[in-house]
VEXVO-337198 format. One line per field, with one value per residue (C-alpha): x, y, z; residue number from 1; residue in one letter. Coordinates in Angstrom, 1 decimal, decimal comma. Example, Ala and Ser with C-alpha at 12.3 -4.5 7.8 and 13.67 -1.06 7.14 Angstrom:
% VEXVO-337198
c1 = (12,3	13,7)
c2 = (-4,5	-1,1)
c3 = (7,8	7,1)
nr = (1	2)
rest = (A	S)
This chain:
% VEXVO-337198
c1 = (77,0	78,8	78,3	81,4	81,3	82,4	86,2	86,9	84,7	87,9	86,4	83,9	85,7	89,4	92,0	95,7	96,7	94,2	95,0	98,7	98,3	96,0	98,6	101,8	100,9	102,8	99,7	97,6	94,0	91,0	87,5	84,5	80,8	78,1	78,1	81,8	83,0	86,3	85,9	89,3	92,8	95,9	99,5	100,6	97,9	99,4	102,9	101,9	99,6	101,2	97,8	97,3	94,1	92,5	92,9	90,8	88,2	84,7	86,0	85,7	88,4	88,2	90,7	93,4	92,4	95,2	93,1	94,9	91,8	88,7	85,0	84,7	87,4	85,5	82,1	83,6	85,2	82,0	79,9	82,2	82,0	78,2	77,9	80,6	81,2	84,8	87,3	91,1	93,3	96,0	95,3	97,2	96,6	98,0	99,9	99,3	102,4	101,0	103,1	101,3	102,1	100,8	99,3	97,6	94,2	91,5	88,1	85,5	81,9	80,9	77,4	75,8	74,0	70,8	72,5	72,5	75,6	77,4	81,0	83,6	87,3	90,3	93,7	96,5	100,3	102,6	104,1	106,3	109,5	107,9	107,2	110,8	112,1	109,7	111,1	114,7	113,8	112,3	115,5	117,4	115,1	114,2	110,4	108,1	106,0	102,8	102,5	104,6	106,6	110,3	111,5	114,0	117,0	116,0	115,4	118,8	120,6	118,6	119,1	122,8	123,2	121,4	123,3	126,6	126,2	124,7	125,2	121,4	119,4	117,1	114,2	113,6	110,1	109,5	105,8	104,2	100,5	98,9	97,4	97,7	98,3	94,7	93,5	95,3	94,2	90,6	90,0	92,7	95,9	94,2	92,3	95,5	97,3	94,5	94,8	98,6	98,2	95,8	98,1	100,9	98,7	97,5	101,0	102,3	99,8	101,8	105,3	107,3	109,7	112,8	111,2	111,8	109,0	109,4	107,9	110,4	108,6	105,3	103,3	106,2	107,1	109,9	109,7	112,5	112,3	115,3	116,3	114,4	115,3	114,0	112,1	108,8	108,9	109,3	106,4	104,2	105,0	104,2	100,8	100,1	100,6	98,5	95,6	95,7	94,4	91,3	89,2	88,2	89,5	86,7	86,6	83,5	80,9	82,7	84,7	88,1	89,9	93,7	96,1	99,8	102,6	105,6	109,1	111,4	115,2	117,1	120,3	123,0	122,3	121,0	123,7	125,3	124,9	121,7	121,4	121,8	119,2	116,6	117,3	116,8	113,6	112,4	113,1	111,2	108,3	108,0	108,1	105,1	103,3	103,9	102,5	99,1	99,7	98,3	101,0	104,6	107,8	111,3	114,4	116,2	119,0	116,9	115,2	118,4	117,2	114,0	115,3	116,7	113,4	111,4	113,4	112,9	109,3	108,5	110,2	108,4	105,1	105,4	106,1	103,2	100,8	102,0	101,6	98,5	100,2	97,6	94,7	91,5	90,0	86,4	84,8	81,1	78,6	75,6	72,2	71,2	67,4	67,5	70,9	71,5	74,8	74,0	77,4	81,2	84,1	87,1	90,4	93,6	96,5	100,0	102,6	105,9	108,7	111,4	109,6	107,1	103,6	103,5	100,8	98,4	99,3	102,8	102,2	98,9	100,5	103,5	101,2	99,5	102,8	104,1	100,9	100,8	97,5	95,6	96,8	96,7	93,1	92,2	94,0	92,0	88,8	89,8	90,5	87,2	85,4	87,2	86,2	82,6	82,6	84,1	81,6	78,7	79,9	79,8	76,3	77,4	77,2	76,3	73,6	76,0	77,3	81,1	82,3	85,6	87,6	88,3	91,4	90,9	93,6	91,9	88,5	89,8	91,0	88,9	88,5	87,7	84,2	85,4	88,3	86,2	83,4	85,9	87,0	83,5	82,6	85,8	84,7	80,9	80,4	77,2	77,7	74,8	77,1	79,6	79,6	82,2	83,6	84,9	86,4	84,8	87,8	87,4	83,9	84,3	85,1	81,5	82,4	80,0	82,5	82,2	78,4	78,2	80,5	78,5	75,2	76,6	77,9	74,6	72,8	75,1	74,0	76,8	76,0	77,9	79,2	81,1	83,9	85,7	82,9	83,6	87,3	86,8	86,0	82,6	79,1	76,3	74,5	76,5	75,5	72,1	73,8	75,2	73,3	74,5	73,4	75,5	77,5	80,2	81,1	84,9	86,1	87,8	84,3	83,0	86,0	85,1	81,2	80,8	83,3	83,1	79,7	80,9	81,7	78,4	76,6	78,4	77,6	73,9	73,7	75,3	72,8	69,8	70,8	71,8	68,4	66,6	68,5	67,5	71,0	71,8	74,5	77,4	79,5	83,0	85,5	82,8	84,7	82,5	79,0	78,4	79,3	77,0	74,1	74,5	74,6	71,4	69,7	70,9	69,2	72,4	71,6	74,7	77,7	81,1	84,0	85,8	82,8	81,2	84,2	87,7	88,3	88,2	89,7	87,0	86,7	86,5	83,8	81,7	82,0	81,1	78,0	76,8	77,4	75,8	72,6	72,4	72,8	70,0	67,6	68,3	67,4	64,4	65,6)
c2 = (127,6	129,6	128,1	127,8	128,2	125,4	125,2	126,3	124,4	123,9	122,2	125,0	128,2	127,5	129,6	128,7	130,4	128,6	125,3	125,9	126,7	123,7	121,2	122,8	123,0	120,6	119,6	116,8	117,9	115,6	116,8	114,5	114,9	114,9	111,1	111,1	109,8	111,3	113,6	115,5	115,2	117,2	116,2	116,3	113,7	111,4	112,0	111,5	108,5	106,7	106,6	108,1	110,2	107,7	105,0	106,8	108,8	107,6	105,7	106,5	108,0	104,8	103,2	105,2	104,0	102,4	100,5	102,2	104,2	102,4	103,1	105,4	107,7	108,2	108,6	111,5	113,0	112,9	114,2	117,3	117,7	117,5	119,9	122,4	121,9	121,0	118,8	119,0	116,5	113,9	110,6	107,6	106,6	104,0	104,6	102,4	100,4	99,5	101,9	103,5	107,2	110,0	113,1	116,3	116,4	119,1	118,2	120,8	120,7	122,8	124,2	126,1	129,4	127,6	125,9	122,5	120,2	119,8	118,7	117,8	118,6	117,5	119,0	116,9	116,9	114,0	114,6	111,5	113,7	115,9	112,8	111,6	115,1	115,2	111,9	113,2	116,4	114,5	112,5	115,8	117,3	116,3	116,2	113,6	115,4	113,4	113,3	116,4	114,5	113,7	111,3	108,5	110,7	113,1	110,1	108,6	112,0	112,8	109,3	109,3	112,5	111,0	107,7	109,4	112,2	110,2	107,0	106,5	103,6	104,3	102,2	102,0	101,0	99,9	100,3	98,6	98,9	95,4	94,5	98,1	97,0	95,7	99,2	100,7	97,9	98,1	101,8	103,5	105,4	108,6	106,8	105,1	108,5	109,9	107,1	107,4	111,1	110,3	107,5	110,0	112,5	110,0	108,8	112,3	113,2	111,1	112,1	113,6	116,6	114,3	111,6	111,1	110,0	109,6	108,0	105,4	104,7	103,4	102,2	102,1	104,4	104,7	105,9	106,4	107,2	108,1	107,6	104,4	102,5	99,1	97,2	97,8	101,4	100,3	97,9	100,6	102,8	100,0	99,4	103,1	103,2	100,1	101,7	104,6	102,2	101,0	103,7	103,4	105,6	107,3	107,3	109,3	107,5	104,2	102,9	101,4	99,5	99,4	97,7	97,8	95,3	96,8	95,5	96,8	97,0	98,6	100,7	99,7	96,0	95,3	97,3	100,8	101,5	103,1	100,8	97,7	98,9	99,7	96,3	94,4	96,4	95,5	91,8	91,9	93,6	90,8	88,3	90,1	90,1	86,4	85,6	87,2	90,9	93,8	93,2	94,0	91,9	92,5	91,5	88,4	86,4	83,5	85,7	85,4	81,9	83,2	83,3	79,8	78,6	80,1	78,2	74,9	75,7	76,3	73,0	71,0	72,7	71,6	68,0	68,1	69,3	66,6	63,9	65,4	65,4	67,6	66,8	68,7	69,8	70,8	73,5	73,2	76,0	76,3	77,7	80,1	79,6	75,8	75,1	72,5	71,9	73,2	72,7	72,7	74,7	72,8	74,2	72,7	71,4	70,4	68,4	68,1	65,7	68,4	71,5	69,9	71,4	74,3	77,0	77,9	81,5	80,7	78,4	79,9	83,3	81,6	79,5	82,7	84,5	81,5	80,6	77,3	78,3	76,9	73,3	73,5	74,6	71,7	69,2	70,6	70,1	66,6	65,7	67,2	65,1	62,0	62,8	63,3	59,9	58,2	59,8	58,8	55,2	55,2	56,6	59,9	63,7	63,1	65,8	68,4	70,8	71,6	75,1	75,4	78,5	79,5	81,6	84,7	83,6	80,2	81,7	84,1	81,2	80,9	77,2	77,4	75,9	73,1	72,2	71,9	70,1	67,5	67,0	66,5	64,2	62,1	61,5	61,4	64,2	66,3	70,1	70,4	69,3	72,0	75,7	77,9	80,7	83,7	86,7	90,1	91,4	88,5	89,6	93,3	94,2	93,3	92,4	90,5	87,6	87,2	87,4	84,8	82,4	82,7	82,1	79,0	77,6	78,2	76,5	73,5	73,2	74,9	77,3	80,6	82,5	85,8	85,4	88,1	90,6	94,1	94,1	95,2	98,7	98,4	98,8	96,3	97,6	95,5	92,2	92,1	91,3	88,1	84,8	84,5	82,1	83,3	86,3	85,8	88,7	89,0	88,0	91,4	92,9	90,0	90,2	93,7	93,8	93,5	96,3	98,8	100,4	101,2	97,6	96,5	99,0	97,8	94,2	95,1	97,0	94,2	91,7	93,9	94,7	91,1	89,9	92,4	90,8	87,4	86,4	84,5	85,8	83,8	85,2	83,7	83,9	83,7	82,9	84,0	83,5	87,3	87,5	84,6	86,1	89,6	88,1	86,1	89,3	91,0	88,3	86,6	83,3	81,1	81,1	79,6	79,8	78,4	79,2	76,0	74,1	74,4	72,8	69,0	66,0	64,0	61,3	63,9	65,8	62,6	62,4	66,1	65,7	62,8	64,6	67,8	65,9	64,4	67,9	69,2	66,4	66,9	70,6	69,7	72,0)
c3 = (82,6	79,9	76,4	74,3	70,6	68,3	68,2	64,7	62,3	60,3	57,3	56,7	57,9	58,4	56,8	56,4	59,6	61,8	60,2	60,5	64,2	64,8	63,3	64,6	68,3	70,5	72,4	71,1	70,1	69,5	68,5	68,7	67,8	70,4	70,4	71,4	67,9	66,9	63,9	63,8	65,3	64,8	64,0	67,6	68,4	65,8	67,2	70,9	70,5	67,5	65,7	62,3	61,9	59,5	62,2	64,8	62,9	63,7	66,7	70,4	72,7	74,8	72,4	74,2	77,7	79,7	82,2	85,2	86,0	87,1	86,3	89,3	88,0	84,7	86,5	88,5	85,3	83,3	86,2	86,2	82,4	82,5	85,4	84,6	80,9	81,3	83,2	83,6	85,3	85,1	83,4	82,0	78,4	76,1	72,8	69,8	70,6	74,0	76,0	79,0	79,7	81,9	80,4	81,4	79,7	79,4	78,0	77,1	75,9	72,9	72,4	69,5	69,7	70,8	73,7	72,0	72,6	69,3	70,1	72,7	72,4	74,4	74,6	76,2	76,8	77,6	81,1	81,2	81,2	83,9	86,0	85,7	86,6	89,6	90,8	90,4	92,3	95,1	95,5	95,7	98,3	101,8	101,5	100,0	97,4	98,0	101,8	102,6	105,3	105,2	102,5	102,8	102,2	105,0	107,3	106,6	107,3	110,4	111,9	111,0	113,0	116,0	116,1	115,6	118,2	121,1	123,1	123,4	122,1	119,1	117,8	114,0	112,9	109,3	108,6	105,5	104,6	104,2	100,8	99,6	96,0	96,0	96,8	93,9	91,6	92,5	93,3	91,3	92,1	93,1	95,9	96,9	97,1	99,2	101,7	101,8	102,6	105,5	106,8	107,0	108,8	111,3	112,2	112,1	114,9	117,4	116,3	119,1	118,9	118,7	116,6	112,9	110,6	106,8	103,8	102,6	99,3	97,8	100,8	103,3	106,1	108,6	112,2	114,7	118,4	120,4	124,1	124,5	127,7	126,7	124,0	125,8	124,7	121,0	121,5	123,0	120,0	117,5	119,3	119,3	115,5	114,9	116,8	114,4	111,7	113,7	112,2	108,5	105,7	103,8	100,0	99,3	101,3	101,2	104,2	103,5	106,2	106,1	108,4	108,8	109,5	111,5	111,8	114,6	114,9	117,8	117,7	118,7	119,3	115,8	114,2	114,0	110,3	109,1	106,1	108,3	110,8	108,1	106,4	109,7	110,4	106,9	107,5	110,7	109,0	106,4	109,3	110,8	107,5	106,9	110,3	109,8	109,1	111,3	113,9	114,8	115,1	116,3	114,3	115,5	114,0	112,9	110,3	108,3	107,5	105,9	102,3	102,5	104,1	101,3	98,7	100,6	101,3	97,7	96,6	99,3	98,4	94,8	95,9	98,3	95,6	93,2	95,9	97,5	100,9	102,6	104,9	105,7	109,0	109,1	111,2	112,0	111,2	113,5	112,5	115,3	114,9	115,2	116,7	113,9	112,3	108,8	107,2	107,6	106,2	104,8	106,1	104,6	106,8	105,9	107,8	106,0	106,8	106,5	107,8	110,3	110,6	108,3	109,0	106,2	107,0	105,7	102,7	101,3	100,5	99,0	96,8	95,7	94,9	92,9	91,1	92,9	94,4	91,3	91,6	95,4	95,3	93,0	95,3	98,2	96,3	95,4	99,1	100,1	97,5	98,8	102,4	101,4	99,6	102,6	104,9	102,6	102,5	106,3	106,3	107,9	107,2	103,6	103,9	105,3	102,6	102,7	102,0	100,1	99,7	96,1	95,4	93,3	90,8	90,4	89,9	87,2	85,0	81,8	82,3	86,0	85,7	83,4	85,8	89,0	87,1	86,0	89,6	91,0	88,0	88,7	92,3	91,6	94,1	93,9	93,5	95,9	98,7	98,0	98,8	97,0	99,1	97,2	98,8	98,5	96,5	94,0	92,9	93,6	90,0	89,2	85,6	83,3	83,2	87,0	86,9	84,1	86,0	89,2	87,4	85,7	89,0	90,7	87,9	88,3	92,0	93,8	96,7	96,5	99,5	99,8	102,4	104,4	103,8	105,2	104,4	100,8	99,5	97,9	99,1	99,6	96,6	94,1	95,8	94,1	90,8	92,1	92,8	96,4	99,1	101,9	103,0	105,6	107,9	108,4	111,9	112,4	112,9	115,1	117,4	118,5	118,3	122,1	122,8	119,9	119,0	115,5	114,7	116,1	113,9	110,8	111,5	112,2	108,9	106,9	108,4	107,6	104,0	103,3	104,5	102,3	99,4	100,7	101,5	104,7	106,9	108,5	111,3	111,5	114,3	117,1	120,3	123,2	124,6	124,5	120,8	120,0	122,0	120,4	116,9	117,6	118,8	115,5	113,5	112,2	110,6	111,1	113,5	113,0	115,4	118,5	120,7	119,3	117,9	116,5	113,0	113,4	111,7	109,8	112,6	115,3	113,3	113,3	117,1	117,4	115,3	117,4	120,7	119,3	118,3	121,8	123,3	121,0	122,0	125,7	125,3	123,1	120,4)
nr = (1	2	3	4	5	6	7	8	9	10	11	12	13	14	15	16	17	18	19	20	21	22	23	24	25	26	27	28	29	30	31	32	33	34	35	36	37	38	39	40	41	42	43	44	45	46	47	48	49	50	51	52	53	54	55	56	57	58	59	60	61	62	63	64	65	66	67	68	69	70	71	72	73	74	75	76	77	78	79	80	81	82	83	84	85	86	87	88	89	90	91	92	93	94	95	96	97	98	99	100	101	102	103	104	105	106	107	108	109	110	111	112	113	114	115	116	117	118	119	120	121	122	123	124	125	126	127	128	129	130	131	132	133	134	135	136	137	138	139	140	141	142	143	144	145	146	147	148	149	150	151	152	153	154	155	156	157	158	159	160	161	162	163	164	165	166	167	168	169	170	171	172	173	174	175	176	177	178	179	180	181	182	183	184	185	186	187	188	189	190	191	192	193	194	195	196	197	198	199	200	201	202	203	204	205	206	207	208	209	210	211	212	213	214	215	216	217	218	219	220	221	222	223	224	225	226	227	228	229	230	231	232	233	234	235	236	237	238	239	240	241	242	243	244	245	246	247	248	249	250	251	252	253	254	255	256	257	258	259	260	261	262	263	264	265	266	267	268	269	270	271	272	273	274	275	276	277	278	279	280	281	282	283	284	285	286	287	288	289	290	291	292	293	294	295	296	297	298	299	300	301	302	303	304	305	306	307	308	309	310	311	312	313	314	315	316	317	318	319	320	321	322	323	324	325	326	327	328	329	330	331	332	333	334	335	336	337	338	339	340	341	342	343	344	345	346	347	348	349	350	351	352	353	354	355	356	357	358	359	360	361	362	363	364	365	366	367	368	369	370	371	372	373	374	375	376	377	378	379	380	381	382	383	384	385	386	387	388	389	390	391	392	393	394	395	396	397	398	399	400	401	402	403	404	405	406	407	408	409	410	411	412	413	414	415	416	417	418	419	420	421	422	423	424	425	426	427	428	429	430	431	432	433	434	435	436	437	438	439	440	441	442	443	444	445	446	447	448	449	450	451	452	453	454	455	456	457	458	459	460	461	462	463	464	465	466	467	468	469	470	471	472	473	474	475	476	477	478	479	480	481	482	483	484	485	486	487	488	489	490	491	492	493	494	495	496	497	498	499	500	501	502	503	504	505	506	507	508	509	510	511	512	513	514	515	516	517	518	519	520	521	522	523	524	525	526	527	528	529	530	531	532	533	534	535	536	537	538	539	540	541	542	543	544	545	546	547	548	549	550	551	552	553	554	555	556	557	558	559	560	561	562	563	564	565	566	567	568	569	570	571	572	573)
rest = (M	E	K	Q	Q	P	P	G	R	L	Q	A	Y	S	N	K	L	V	E	Q	I	F	H	S	T	V	E	G	I	M	I	T	N	E	K	M	Q	I	I	L	V	N	N	A	F	E	T	L	T	G	Y	K	S	Y	E	V	L	G	K	F	P	S	I	L	Q	S	G	K	Q	D	S	N	F	Y	K	V	M	W	S	E	I	L	S	K	G	Y	W	R	G	E	I	W	N	R	R	K	N	G	E	I	Y	P	E	I	L	A	I	H	S	V	Y	D	D	T	G	K	L	T	N	Y	Y	G	I	F	S	D	I	S	L	A	K	E	T	E	K	E	L	E	E	L	T	Q	T	D	L	L	T	N	I	S	N	R	N	A	F	N	E	L	L	F	D	K	V	N	N	S	N	D	S	H	S	I	L	F	I	N	L	D	R	F	K	Q	I	N	D	T	L	G	N	E	V	G	D	H	I	L	I	E	V	A	E	R	I	N	S	I	V	G	P	S	D	I	F	A	R	Y	G	A	D	E	F	L	Y	S	R	S	N	I	E	N	Q	K	E	A	V	H	L	A	K	E	I	T	K	L	F	N	K	P	F	Y	V	G	E	T	E	V	Y	V	T	A	S	I	G	I	S	I	F	P	Q	D	G	K	Q	I	E	K	L	I	Y	K	A	D	K	A	M	Y	F	A	K	Q	N	G	R	N	Q	Y	A	F	Y	F	D	D	L	K	K	D	S	K	R	L	I	V	L	E	A	E	L	R	K	A	I	Q	N	K	D	F	Y	I	H	Y	Q	P	K	I	G	L	A	T	Q	E	I	I	G	V	E	A	L	V	R	W	N	N	E	K	L	G	L	V	S	P	V	E	F	I	P	L	A	E	D	T	G	L	I	I	P	L	S	E	V	I	L	E	I	V	C	M	D	I	L	E	S	R	S	L	G	N	I	S	V	L	P	V	S	V	N	I	A	S	L	H	F	Q	Q	D	D	F	I	E	R	I	N	S	I	I	M	K	Y	N	C	S	P	Q	L	L	E	L	E	L	T	E	R	T	V	M	K	D	S	E	D	I	V	V	K	L	I	K	L	K	A	M	G	F	K	I	S	I	D	D	F	G	T	G	Y	S	S	L	S	Y	L	N	R	F	P	L	N	F	L	K	I	D	R	S	F	I	R	Q	I	T	S	L	K	D	K	Q	A	I	V	E	A	I	I	L	M	A	H	R	L	R	I	K	V	I	A	E	G	V	E	T	K	D	Q	A	K	L	L	K	E	M	G	C	D	I	I	Q	G	Y	Y	Y	S	K	P	L	A	P	N	D	L	L	D	F	I	E	I	W	E	I	Y	R	Q	E	R	N	I)
C-alpha cells in the first residue's frame, strides 16, 4: 500500500499560498490525528456543517453522523480504509442545526516516512443540489436511474398509447414490497437500493415483448399486460410475480426475505383513464396488504368504502380500548418430548357492535399506525392477568405460562418495565406465569438499552421469547447477547418444510444453533402430521398450530386440557 505524506503540516510548514488555498477551497476539509480527534478544519467545513472550528477541535467526526447509516455501513467503510488506505462514497451527515444532507466524502490515511499512521483527512462536498437535479432529470427522462427500468412517466405514456390504439383488455398490477421501510431502517438505504435493483431484475425476467414494467416510486412497481382474455390471466401473472420472491435476497452472507402485495385493475371495466386505473390498482393493493400481505387482490367497488371504514374503525378501536371490549383465545403449545401442554399463547379477539367480528389482521396494523398499540397491548395484558386469576380460583391451568405478544413500539417506551409491572402488581399475577414474545425486528438493533431491558425482565421472572424468527435480516450470532428462553420459528418456514429442501435446511440450522445457545425452539403454524413428525426428527422442542388445536376460548381450553391428559394417560406417555 502506498504511504501518503502528511497533508501539509500547516502549523509548521505552511506559507500564505498553501493556507489561502486550504481555506478558500469550496470542499470541506477535516484533518484528525491517529486517534480520530479533529485537529484542523477549513473555512468550507464551517460553512457546510455550521460548526465553528473551536467547536469541533479535539472532538470526533461522529458528531456529524446523521443516523441514516447503520453500524454495518461504517464497518465496511473502515475495513476499506484499513486495507486500502482510503475510502470514497456517498454519505448522509448532519449540520449543527440538525439538518440532514447528502455529501460525497473521501477519507485518506496518512503515514510518516517510517510507515507509522499519523493522521486521517477527509474532503467532502454537499450534493443536495445535485440530488434535487437528479430527481428533476429523472422526471424528464423515461428511465428510473436506480433500477434502469422504465419510470412512471414512461409507463403512463406507453400504457396511454396501448389503451387508445386498441380495443383489447389490459391488466394493471400495482406491486408494493411488504415492510420495506424496516429494511431501510435496519440495514440502511444502500442495502435497500440493492434489493430494489434485484427485485426489478427478477420481475424483468418474466416481462414479455408487449408488457410494460416500471418503477412507480420508492418500493412500488407497475406492470401491465395486454390482450388478456379474462381475469384468470391476470391472476396467473400475479402468482408468477409472487413466486419470484420465494427465494431470499442476499446481503453479504445474510439472507433477507421480501414479499409483495399486488393490486389489480382491468381496462376497460375499471376505467379508461390511466390515472383512474392506477388509482384502483393501488386501492386493491392496500386491500391485499391489510388482509395479510404477500397476496393479490382485484379492485371492486366496495373498496371505495375503505376510507370511511378506517375512520369508523379507529373511533371504535379507541372506545374498545377505553372499555376493554376485547377477549382472549388461547392456543396450546405442546412439548414434543413428553407430549405435555407446556403453555399457551394469548391471541386477542374483538367483536364490535357496529363492525361485527374484526380480524386482528385489520385492527392490529391500525393500532400500530395510530400509536394505539401501546394502550391496546396493556389492555390485552390486563385481560390475560384476569383470565389467569379466574383459572387459578377454579384450580385450573395455574401452572401453565401464557405467552403475550409485545409490540415493538410498546417495548421501546422508556417506562415499559414500570408499566407492565404495575399491571401484574394490580392483579397479583406472577411474572413467572408470563412469557413475553418480542419479534426479531424489535431486538435486532442489538442496543445496550434492549439488552438491559431484557435482563431486567428476566430477573423479574418473565420468560423471554423471540417471535417470527427467520423473517428478519440478522444472523443467529447476535442471540447470545440476550437472555432468551425460547425462539419461535416463523410459520412461513414451517408451511413449506415438507416440500422445499431449502426451508427444511433453514429450520434445521435454526434448531441446531438455538440448542447450542441453550434456547428452546418453538415451531408455530404446524398444520399437518408430516410437519409435526419432521420437526420432531429435527429436534424441535415445542409445537404450536392447528394440527393440535386452534386458539380456544378459556372454557374450551379447560376442556381441551382435560381431554389431552386423558389421551396422554391412555397412551402411557
